[in-house]
C-alpha positions in Angstrom: 17.0 12.4 27.7 18.5 13.5 24.6 22.0 15.0 25.4 23.4 18.5 23.7 26.1 18.0 21.3 28.4 18.9 24.4 27.7 16.1 26.5 26.9 13.4 23.9 29.6 11.0 24.3 30.4 8.6 26.4 32.4 5.9 25.8 32.7 2.0 27.6 34.7 -1.1 26.4 32.9 -3.9 27.3 35.0 -6.6 29.0 33.0 -9.3 29.4 33.6 -11.1 26.1 36.9 -12.1 24.3 35.7 -10.0 21.2 35.4 -6.5 22.8 33.0 -4.2 21.3 33.1 -0.2 22.3 29.6 1.5 23.5 28.8 4.8 23.0 25.9 7.3 23.8 26.0 9.8 21.2 23.1 12.8 20.5 20.6 10.5 22.8 21.6 7.5 20.5 23.6 4.4 21.7 26.2 3.3 19.6 28.3 -0.3 19.3 31.4 -0.7 17.4 33.3 -3.6 16.7 34.6 -6.2 13.7 34.7 -3.0 11.8 31.0 -2.4 11.9 28.8 0.1 13.9 25.4 -0.2 14.9 23.6 2.9 15.7 20.0 2.6 17.9 18.5 6.2 18.1 14.8 7.3 19.4 12.5 7.4 16.6 9.0 9.1 18.3 7.3 7.3 21.1 8.1 3.6 22.1 10.2 3.2 19.0 13.6 3.1 18.0 15.4 3.2 14.8 18.5 0.9 14.0 21.2 1.0 11.4 24.4 -0.8 11.1 26.9 -0.4 8.5 30.3 -2.4 7.7 33.3 -0.3 7.3 32.5 3.3 9.0 30.0 5.2 10.6 26.2 4.8 9.9 24.9 6.9 6.6 22.2 9.6 7.3 21.3 10.6 3.7 20.2 7.2 1.9 16.8 6.7 0.4 14.4 5.4 2.8 10.5 5.4 3.8 10.8 7.4 7.1 10.5 11.4 7.7 13.6 13.2 7.7 12.3 14.4 11.4 11.5 11.9 14.1 9.0 12.7 16.5 10.6 14.1 19.5 10.8 11.7 22.9 12.6 11.2 25.7 14.4 8.0 26.1 17.4 6.7 28.6 20.7 5.2 27.9 22.2 2.9 30.1 26.0 1.5 29.7 27.6 -0.8 32.0 28.6 -4.4 32.7 29.5 -5.2 29.2 25.9 -4.3 27.6 24.1 -1.1 27.1 20.5 -0.4 26.8 18.2 2.7 25.2 14.9 3.0 26.6 11.9 4.6 24.6 8.9 4.4 26.6 7.4 1.0 26.0 10.6 -0.1 23.8 13.9 -1.2 25.7 16.4 -1.8 23.0 19.4 -4.0 24.9 22.7 -4.6 23.2 25.2 -7.4 24.5 29.1 -7.1 23.9 29.1 -8.8 20.8 26.6 -6.3 19.1 23.8 -8.8 19.4 20.4 -6.4 19.9 17.3 -7.3 21.9 14.0 -5.8 22.0 12.0 -5.6 25.3 8.9 -4.8 26.6 9.8 -2.0 29.4 7.1 -2.8 31.4 7.8 -6.2 32.3 11.1 -6.8 30.3 9.5 -9.9 28.0 11.6 -10.4 24.4 9.4 -8.9 21.6 12.1 -9.8 19.0 15.8 -10.5 19.5 18.5 -11.0 16.5 19.7 -14.7 16.1 23.2 -16.0 14.7 23.1 -17.8 11.6 25.8 -20.1 13.5 27.7 -20.2 16.5 30.8 -19.1 14.5 30.0 -17.4 11.5 27.6 -15.4 10.4 26.2 -13.4 12.8 22.8 -12.0 12.9 24.1 -9.1 10.3 25.7 -10.3 7.1 27.6 -8.1 4.5 28.5 -9.5 1.1 30.5 -7.2 -1.1 28.8 -6.6 -3.9 30.9 -3.9 -5.7 30.6 -0.2 -5.8 30.4 0.3 -1.9 27.1 -1.9 -1.7 26.6 -5.2 -0.1 24.0 -8.0 -0.1 22.5 -7.7 3.6 20.8 -10.2 5.6 19.1 -9.3 8.8 18.4 -12.4 10.7 16.1 -12.4 14.0 14.6 -15.5 16.1 11.5 -17.2 15.6 8.8 -17.6 17.9 6.5 -20.8 18.0 3.4 -18.5 18.5 4.2 -15.8 16.5 1.8 -14.4 14.0 2.9 -12.1 11.5 0.8 -9.5 9.5 1.5 -6.6 6.5 4.2 -6.5 3.8 1.6 -5.0 1.2 -0.5 -6.7 -0.9 -0.4 -10.1 -2.3 -2.4 -12.5 -4.3 -1.2 -15.7 -1.7 -4.3 -15.7 0.1 -2.8 -15.9 3.5 -3.5 -13.1 6.2 -1.1 -14.4 8.7 2.1 -14.8 6.7 4.2 -16.7 9.0 5.8 -19.2 7.2 6.1 -17.6 3.8 8.9 -16.3 1.8 7.7 -12.8 0.3 9.8 -10.9 -2.6 10.4 -7.3 -1.7 9.4 -6.4 -5.5 7.0 -4.2 -6.9 5.0 -6.4 -9.5 1.5 -6.0 -10.9 -0.8 -7.2 -8.5 2.5 -7.8 -5.9 2.7 -4.7 -3.9 6.0 -4.9 -1.7 5.7 -2.6 1.5 8.1 -3.8 3.8 6.4 -3.4 7.3 5.4 -6.4 9.7 2.9 -6.1 13.0 3.2 -8.8 15.2 1.3 -10.8 17.4 3.8 -10.8 19.8 3.4 -6.9 20.6 5.8 -4.9 17.6 5.5 -3.3 14.1 8.8 -3.2 12.4 9.6 -1.2 9.1 12.6 -2.7 7.1 13.6 1.0 6.0 15.3 -0.2 2.7 14.0 0.4 -1.0 16.1 -2.6 -1.9 15.1 -5.7 -3.7 15.2 -8.7 -2.0 12.7 -10.6 0.0 11.8 -11.3 3.7 11.4 -15.0 4.8 9.3 -16.1 7.7 10.5 -19.2 8.3 9.9 -21.4 11.8 13.9 -21.6 12.1 14.1 -17.7 11.8 13.4 -14.5 10.4 15.5 -13.2 7.8 15.1 -9.9 5.5 17.5 -9.5 2.5 18.2 -6.6 0.5 20.0 -7.5 -2.8 22.4 -4.1 -2.6 22.4 -1.8 -0.3 25.0 0.4 1.9 23.6 -0.5 5.4 20.8 -2.1 7.7 18.3 0.4 8.4 15.1 -0.7 10.4 12.7 0.9 12.5 10.5 -1.0 15.4 7.7 0.3 18.2 5.9 -1.7 20.9 2.9 -2.2 21.4 -0.5 -3.7 20.1 -1.5 -3.3 16.4 -3.4 -0.2 16.5 -0.9 1.6 18.5 1.5 0.1 15.9 -0.5 1.9 13.2 -0.5 5.4 15.0 3.2 4.9 15.6 4.2 3.8 12.0 2.1 6.3 10.4 3.5 9.1 12.5 7.0 8.7 11.0 6.3 7.8 7.7 3.3 10.3 7.3 -0.2 10.1 7.5 -2.7 10.4 4.4 -4.7 13.1 3.9 -7.9 13.7 4.6 -10.3 11.8 1.7 -11.8 14.1 -0.4 -15.6 13.7 0.3 -16.5 12.6 -3.7 -14.2 9.8 -2.9 -15.7 8.1 -0.7 -18.8 7.5 -3.4 -19.0 5.3 -6.5 -16.5 5.0 -9.0 -17.3 3.8 -12.7 -15.1 2.6 -15.2 -14.5 0.0 -17.4 -11.4 -0.9 -20.0 -12.3 1.2 -21.9 -14.2 4.2 -22.9 -13.1 4.7 -26.2 -14.6 8.4 -26.9 -16.0 11.2 -25.3 -19.2 10.3 -26.2 -19.0 6.9 -25.1 -18.0 8.2 -21.4 -20.7 10.9 -21.6 -23.5 8.2 -22.3 -22.7 6.3 -19.3 -22.7 9.1 -17.2 -25.9 10.7 -18.4 -27.6 7.1 -18.1 -26.6 6.8 -14.6 -28.0 10.1 -13.9 -31.3 9.5 -15.8 -31.9 6.0 -13.7 -31.4 8.0 -10.6 -28.1 5.8 -9.4 -25.7 7.5 -7.0 -21.9 8.1 -8.7 -19.2 10.2 -7.7 -16.5 9.5 -10.5 -15.8 8.2 -13.8 -12.7 7.1 -15.5 -11.2 7.6 -18.8 -8.8 5.0 -19.1 -5.7 4.3 -21.1 -5.4 5.0 -24.7 -6.8 8.4 -24.3 -3.6 10.3 -25.4 -2.1 10.9 -29.0 0.7 9.1 -28.4 2.1 7.2 -24.8 4.1 10.1 -22.7 2.2 12.7 -24.4 -0.2 13.0 -21.6 -2.8 14.9 -23.7 -6.5 14.3 -25.1 -6.6 13.3 -28.4 -8.6 15.4 -30.3 -9.7 12.7 -32.8 -12.2 11.0 -29.6 -11.9 13.4 -26.8 -13.1 16.9 -29.3 -14.3 19.2 -26.6 -12.8 17.8 -23.1 -13.8 21.3 -21.4 -17.3 20.6 -22.3 -16.9 17.1 -21.1 -15.9 18.4 -17.8 -18.3 21.0 -17.6 -21.3 18.7 -18.4 -19.6 15.9 -15.7 -19.5 18.9 -13.0 -23.2 19.9 -13.7 -23.9 16.0 -13.1 -22.0 15.9 -9.5 -19.4 13.5 -11.5 -15.7 13.6 -11.0 -13.7 13.2 -14.1 -10.5 10.4 -13.1 -7.6 10.3 -16.1 -5.3 7.8 -16.4 -1.7 8.7 -16.6 1.3 6.2 -17.2 5.1 6.8 -16.4 6.1 5.3 -19.7 6.8 7.4 -23.0 7.2 6.5 -26.4 9.6 7.3 -28.6 7.0 8.7 -31.1 5.9 11.1 -28.3 6.8 14.7 -28.3 8.2 14.9 -25.1 10.9 11.6 -25.5 13.8 13.5 -27.3 14.0 16.5 -24.5 13.7 14.0 -21.4 16.4 11.5 -23.2 18.5 14.5 -23.3 18.1 15.7 -20.0 18.3 12.5 -18.4 14.8 12.2 -17.1 14.7 8.4 -18.1 15.4 5.5 -15.9 18.7 4.5 -17.1 20.4 1.3 -17.9 23.8 -0.5 -16.7 23.8 -2.2 -20.1 21.9 -1.5 -23.1 19.5 1.2 -24.4 16.7 3.3 -22.4 13.8 1.7 -22.8 12.3 -0.7 -20.6 9.4 -2.4 -22.0 7.4 -3.0 -25.3 3.9 -1.4 -25.8 1.5 -0.7 -28.6 1.0 2.9 -29.6 -0.9 5.0 -32.3 0.0 5.4 -35.7 2.5 2.5 -35.4 1.4 -1.3 -36.3 3.7 -3.1 -34.1 4.7 -2.3 -30.7 7.7 0.1 -29.6 10.1 0.1 -27.1 9.4 2.7 -24.1 11.1 3.9 -21.7 10.1 5.4 -18.2 10.6 8.5 -16.2 12.7 8.6 -13.3 10.1 9.4 -10.7 13.6 9.7 -8.3 14.5 12.2 -9.8 13.0 15.8 -8.5 13.6 17.3 -12.2 11.8 14.6 -14.0 9.2 15.1 -11.5 9.1 18.9 -12.1 8.8 18.1 -15.9 6.2 15.5 -16.1 3.8 17.5 -14.1 4.6 20.5 -16.2 2.7 18.4 -18.9 0.1 17.5 -16.6 -0.7 20.7 -15.6 -0.5 22.4 -18.9 -2.7 19.3 -20.8 -5.2 18.4 -17.9 -5.1 20.6 -14.9 -5.1 24.5 -16.5 -7.3 23.8 -19.4 -9.9 21.5 -17.9 -9.2 22.0 -14.0 -8.7 17.9 -13.9 -7.3 17.2 -10.3 -7.9 13.2 -10.3 -5.5 10.7 -11.8 -5.3 7.2 -12.4 -1.6 6.3 -11.7 -1.5 2.7 -14.0 1.4 0.6 -14.5 3.9 2.2 -12.0 5.7 -0.4 -10.4 7.1 0.4 -13.3 6.2 -2.0 -15.6 9.2 -3.4 -16.7 9.3 -6.1 -19.3 11.3 -7.8 -18.5 11.9 -7.3 -15.1 15.3 -6.9 -14.4 16.0 -4.4 -11.3 19.7 -5.1 -11.6 20.0 -3.4 -14.9 18.1 -0.4 -14.1 20.1 3.1 -12.9 17.9 5.8 -11.1 18.6 9.4 -10.2 18.6 8.0 -6.6 20.9 4.9 -7.2 21.0 1.5 -8.3 17.9 -0.7 -9.5 18.5 -2.9 -6.8 19.3 -0.8 -4.0 16.2 1.5 -4.8 13.7 0.1 -7.0 10.9 -0.2 -4.5 10.4 3.5 -3.9 9.4 3.8 -7.6 5.3 4.1 -7.0 5.8 6.1 -4.1 8.1 8.9 -5.8 5.3 8.7 -8.9 2.7 9.5 -6.7 4.3 12.2 -4.8 5.0 14.0 -8.7 1.2 14.4 -8.4 1.0 15.3 -4.6 3.6 17.7 -4.6 2.4 19.4 -8.0 -1.2 19.5 -7.0 -0.6 20.8 -3.7 1.9 23.7 -5.5 -1.3 24.6 -7.7 -3.1 25.3 -4.7 -5.1 22.3 -4.5 -6.6 21.0 -1.2 -7.6 17.7 -2.2 -5.1 15.4 -3.5 -6.0 11.7 -4.6 -4.1 9.5 -6.8 -5.4 5.9 -7.6 -2.1 3.4 -7.9 -1.6 -0.1 -9.1 1.8 -0.2 -6.9 2.7 1.5 -3.4 5.6 1.8 -1.2 6.2 2.6 2.3 5.0 6.3 3.1 2.9 6.4 -0.2 -0.1 7.5 1.7 1.4 10.7 2.9 1.2 11.7 -0.9 -2.7 10.4 -0.8 -2.1 7.7 -2.8 -4.6 4.9 -3.1 -4.4 1.1 -4.1 -6.0 -0.8 -5.9 -5.3 -4.8 -6.0 -4.2 -4.7 -9.6 -5.0 -7.4 -12.8 -6.4 -10.1 -11.3 -9.0 -12.8 -11.8 -13.0 -12.7 -12.0 -14.0 -15.8 -10.0 -14.4 -16.6 -6.0 -11.2 -18.0 -5.3 -9.7 -14.7 -6.1 -12.5 -12.9 -4.5 -11.8 -14.5 -1.4 -7.9 -13.7 -1.5 -9.0 -9.8 -1.6 -9.7 -9.9 1.9 -6.2 -11.0 3.3 -4.9 -8.4 0.7 -6.5 -5.7 1.7 -6.2 -6.7 5.6 -2.4 -6.8 4.8 -2.4 -3.6 2.8 -4.4 -1.7 5.6 -1.7 -3.1 8.3 0.9 -2.0 5.9 0.0 1.9 6.0 -1.9 2.2 3.3 -5.6 3.1 4.3 -7.0 3.7 0.8 -7.5 0.7 -1.0 -10.2 -1.3 -3.3 -9.9 -3.8 -5.8 -11.6 -4.2 -9.4 -15.4 -5.0 -8.6 -16.0 -8.4 -10.4 -12.4 -8.6 -11.2 -10.2 -8.0 -14.2 -9.4 -10.3 -16.6 -12.7 -11.3 -18.3 -15.9 -12.1 -17.0 -19.0 -12.5 -19.2 -21.8 -10.5 -18.3 -24.7 -12.8 -19.7 -23.2 -15.8 -17.9 -25.4 -16.5 -14.7 -22.3 -17.5 -13.0 -20.6 -14.4 -13.5 -23.5 -12.5 -12.4 -23.2 -14.5 -9.2 -19.7 -13.4 -8.5 -20.2 -9.8 -9.7 -23.1 -9.6 -7.3 -21.1 -10.8 -4.4 -17.9 -8.6 -5.5 -20.0 -5.6 -5.8 -21.1 -6.1 -2.0 -17.9 -6.4 -0.5 -16.9 -3.3 -2.9 -19.4 -1.4 -1.6 -18.0 -2.1 2.0 -14.5 -1.4 1.0 -12.7 1.8 2.1 -13.2 3.0 -1.7 -15.7 1.2 -4.2 -14.8 1.3 -7.7 -16.3 -0.6 -10.7 -13.7 -1.8 -13.4 -12.9 -4.6 -15.2 -11.9 -5.9 -18.8 -15.4 -7.8 -19.8 -15.8 -10.1 -22.6 -16.0 -9.9 -25.2 -12.7 -8.3 -25.2 -10.5 -7.0 -27.8 -7.0 -7.4 -29.0 -4.5 -4.8 -27.1 -3.9 -1.8 -29.1 -5.1 1.6 -29.2 -8.8 0.5 -30.2 -9.0 -2.0 -27.8 -12.3 -1.8 -25.4 -13.8 -4.7 -23.7 -17.7 -5.5 -22.8 -20.4 -3.7 -21.1 -19.8 -3.0 -17.6 -22.0 -0.9 -16.1 -24.7 -1.8 -13.1 -27.6 -2.5 -15.8 -25.2 -4.9 -17.6 -26.0 -7.9 -15.6 -29.5 -8.4 -16.1 -32.6 -7.4 -14.1 -32.0 -9.5 -10.9 -28.4 -8.7 -10.8 -28.8 -5.5 -11.6 -31.5 -4.7 -8.9 -29.0 -5.8 -5.8 -26.4 -3.8 -7.5 -28.2 -0.6 -7.9 -29.8 -1.9 -3.7 -25.8 -1.8 -2.8 -25.2 1.7 -4.5 -27.7 3.4 -2.7 -26.4 1.5 0.7 -22.9 3.0 0.1 -24.8 6.3 -0.5 -26.3 6.4 2.8 -22.8 5.1 4.7 -21.1 7.6 2.7 -20.9 10.1 6.1 -19.7 7.1 8.7 -17.3 6.1 5.8 -15.9 9.8 6.1 -15.8 9.8 9.8 -13.3 6.6 9.6 -11.2 8.3 6.9 -10.9 11.2 9.3 -9.4 8.6 11.9 -7.1 7.5 9.2 -6.1 10.9 8.7 -5.9 12.2 12.2 -4.8 8.8 14.2 -3.4 6.8 11.1 -5.5 4.0 11.9 -6.8 1.6 9.0 -10.2 2.1 7.4 -10.1 -1.5 6.9 -9.5 -3.6 9.9 -8.7 -7.0 11.1 -10.7 -8.1 13.6 -7.9 -8.3 16.2 -6.6 -4.7 15.7 -10.1 -3.3 17.5 -9.7 -7.0 19.8 -6.5 -8.1 20.5 -7.2 -10.0 23.5 -9.7 -12.2 21.8 -7.5 -14.8 20.2 -9.7 -16.3 18.0 -9.9 -12.8 16.5 -6.3 -13.3 15.2 -7.2 -16.1 12.8 -10.1 -14.5 11.0 -9.2 -14.3 7.4 -12.6 -14.0 5.7 -14.3 -10.9 7.3 -13.5 -7.5 8.8 -14.1 -4.1 10.2 -14.8 -1.1 8.3 -14.6 1.4 10.8 -14.7 0.5 14.3 -18.4 0.0 14.2 -19.3 -2.7 11.2 -18.2 -5.6 10.8 -18.3 -7.3 7.4 -18.9 -10.6 6.3 -18.5 -11.1 2.3 -20.1 -14.1 0.7 -17.2 -15.9 -0.8 -18.6 -19.0 -2.2 -20.7 -19.8 -5.4 -24.5 -20.7 -4.5 -24.2 -19.8 -0.7 -27.6 -18.6 0.9 -26.2 -18.7 4.5 -22.7 -17.5 6.2 -21.1 -18.3 9.6 -19.3 -15.5 11.3 -16.7 -15.2 14.2 -17.8 -12.3 16.5 -15.0 -10.9 18.8 -15.5 -11.1 22.3 -15.7 -8.1 24.1 -18.2 -6.3 22.4 -22.3 -7.0 21.9 -23.6 -7.4 18.0 -26.6 -6.6 16.0 -27.1 -8.2 12.7 -27.8 -5.0 11.0 -30.5 -6.3 8.6 -32.8 -8.2 10.9 -31.8 -6.0 14.3 -31.1 -9.8 16.4 -28.6 -9.5 18.9 -25.4 -12.0 19.6 -22.9 -11.7 22.2 -19.3 -11.7 21.3 -16.7 -14.4 21.5 -18.5 -17.1 19.1 -19.6 -18.0 15.7 -23.1 -17.3 14.8 -24.5 -18.3 11.2 -27.1 -16.1 9.4 -28.9 -16.1 6.1 -27.3 -14.4 3.5 -29.3 -14.9 0.3 -28.1 -12.9 -3.0 -29.3 -9.6 -1.9 -27.6 -9.8 1.6 -23.8 -9.4 2.7 -23.8 -10.0 6.3 -23.0 -6.8 8.4 -22.9 -6.8 12.1 -22.9 -3.2 14.6 -20.8 -3.0 17.1 -22.3 -2.1 20.8 -25.5 -0.4 19.7 -23.9 1.4 16.8 -26.6 3.1 14.4 -26.2 3.2 10.9 -28.2 3.2 8.1 -27.7 0.0 6.9 -31.3 -1.4 6.0 -32.6 2.3 5.1 
């Protein structure tokens, strides 16, 4: 049990080694001190501990991170004896030897889940601190590698790998590359590197190493249990997603870009004229007067109030694009610069990218507001509220370029309110979504969702949905999205989607691309969120007048359009099921898009399936990922009976089956007699 303050300290010198460390029990936590270093291990929710380590003094308690301020209450036991000590929290035991080496064991049978490992028998040890000035260090945390271990998570990446063992992954935010430093292991643990510093993780066969380029202490959290238990525990300590608004479970229509109010309304009306389901339509970038003024340009959007009223009457939600960048031509730029609301720089002016703007022939140097600064968040929200929410009732926002999109991406030159760029840079997208979550909830809104191009650990608690960025438009790219989505799901972000059809290009009149679009549309209909977007051919140059080719379901010819309409209606029929699964994400922290092993951890073959997934508990989805395919081989996990949702044919689990997959069919299987309206 955690002890009261007057009973808090028990001290023991570890005598079993020539290098002696000191153990203490303090407020229910276990501390080891030696060689000017302090390691603190404390209970942080059921079956979980938080580990902090610092050189030169006690650990710090007020640094930026993803964990909620208060840990869930839990019982724990500290033992200090015979030159070693342990802290047990339910299913997890942390053991520390006299040298300060930490091992994590499964309490029930003492099996090792994860252990620190030295780089060398002499120096350095498992934790390395290399001074970089100003009280910051380049930090390295080493763990042992295990021959049979598989590792998942780490956010969203385009390398196409589900199991990330053997990879080096940068911990940095870039378009389509989203760093969320949480790993789920096949050995029965989930670990969060609770550090927003720029860095990397190396998942090598001779060891695992987490690196922060500049930070003040090591900080990580670990829990024991299978992947589903890990997701429940992780979401409890970083914050669960809100309940998805019902409209957001339907179909979102957008393209790059509808240039005027008339263009956007014409598309909305045509969907309704054709009797096609549609729940949202997006007003994309350059709808503004100047970048960073966050308001409609009346030249192209003369009556937003009438537009919103008509969309409401049609049952369509308007989603508006908001960028975090501010042009020097914006009316907000002078006051934001004077008040220090921009991300600063260590060297040079407060400008981070070049970008086109209206009323200027060339690009301008834009700044980004500092979302880590609460005053800057409040100021930006005041502009959003005044220009979108109050006059028009707009509550849904697309938060584009929120990595932020620096050019060049020199994080070491940045200075945030929360700290130097290298120390805190990865948290920016989460803080940007926080701006809108806090603003909307303060305004009395109970349904909050933003669509984000980047995210960090904890983004989900702010109602942040993630999409996979500006990706390609071929089958190879489509296949990579399966692993990207599943690893995102295991990183605590349940609301995820892709640009259906990909982003960069794609000719609606090309038969080969039409096939890509149809197969991608089927995948999109069975994704957590369903959204059609892209910069279709023929595109126009980047600038205020730009637009792409048509990108509505009727833009792809009669045959493809008919298939796409079929899957619009399928999504509509499945919305009640999707919302049930979203409720699980909200209440329990379970992902919506699930790798097979999350539901079937005892089936070893399920841990290697990277081309299919479960949407919720009951629906197995096997997208068609190759051109010209008319059949698909699918592995059905052991431990359940499976029914082909189209034909009604039954299969046992634990084997691969090959089923027909003509152009109008994505293979779908129902688990254990589940009844879902797939076939109509």
